[in-house]
N, C-alpha and C positions, 0 to 999 in steps of 0.2 A: 582680176574677178573670172570666171570659170561657170559655164552654167552647159545643162543639157538637157534632153528632152522627154520626157515623162512616155512612156508607150502607155497604150489602152489597157493592159495588162499591170501598170502599175512600175513596172521595171523603166531602168534608166542606165547606160553606159558611163561608166567615172571618165572626165576626160583624162589624157594622157598623161597630163604637167600633175593632176591628183596622185596619179597611179603611180609614179615617181615619185614624187615627193614624199608620198606614205609609204613607198617601197611595199607595192602592194603586187603579190602575184595570184596566178589566178589559185581560187580553193582557199585564197587569205577570206577571212572573216573582219567585219570592222561593225561598230559601235554606232550608233547615233543617240546624240544627247540630246536634248531638248529643252530648252530653256526660256522663260521670258520671252517669247515670239520667235525664236532663234533654235537654229539646228548645228550642232558643230559633227563633224565624223573624227571617231578615232579608230587606229587599227587596233583590232581584238589582241592581237600576238605583245601590242606594245605595254596593253594595261597586265596582261600573264605573265610577261617580266619582270614587273614592279615586286611579285608575290615573292616576302620573306627578306625584303628589303628592310622594313621596320623591325629589326630584333630585340625578344624584351627576355633578359635574362631573369628575370623575377620568376617567381610562383604565377599562373594562370589564378586569374580572380574571377568569377562569374558572375552571372548579373544582378543576383541579390545583394552579393557586395559592391558590387557598384552602386546600385541603388541607398543602400544604406550609406556607404560613405557621403553620397551626394545629399542626403536629408541628412546629416549632421552635419555638414556643413564643410567636410573637409576636403570636397571638391566644390568650384561652382556648374550648374548645368548651362 
């Protein structure tokens, strides 16, 4: 486990091992995920790289069509 201190203006320095593990460089952005009293930090660039990973070759479906399919029982909520 690694820690750092929060400054009077709310800034903190990430420990070197954290920067190295996430391959963070000056200017990179990070994302903080808060859930049930815990906080996780992710590199934003890693999320951006996932864009387009899930391909869909079929026709586009709008939200109305999805809702009608859910209501008709075609898909579970």
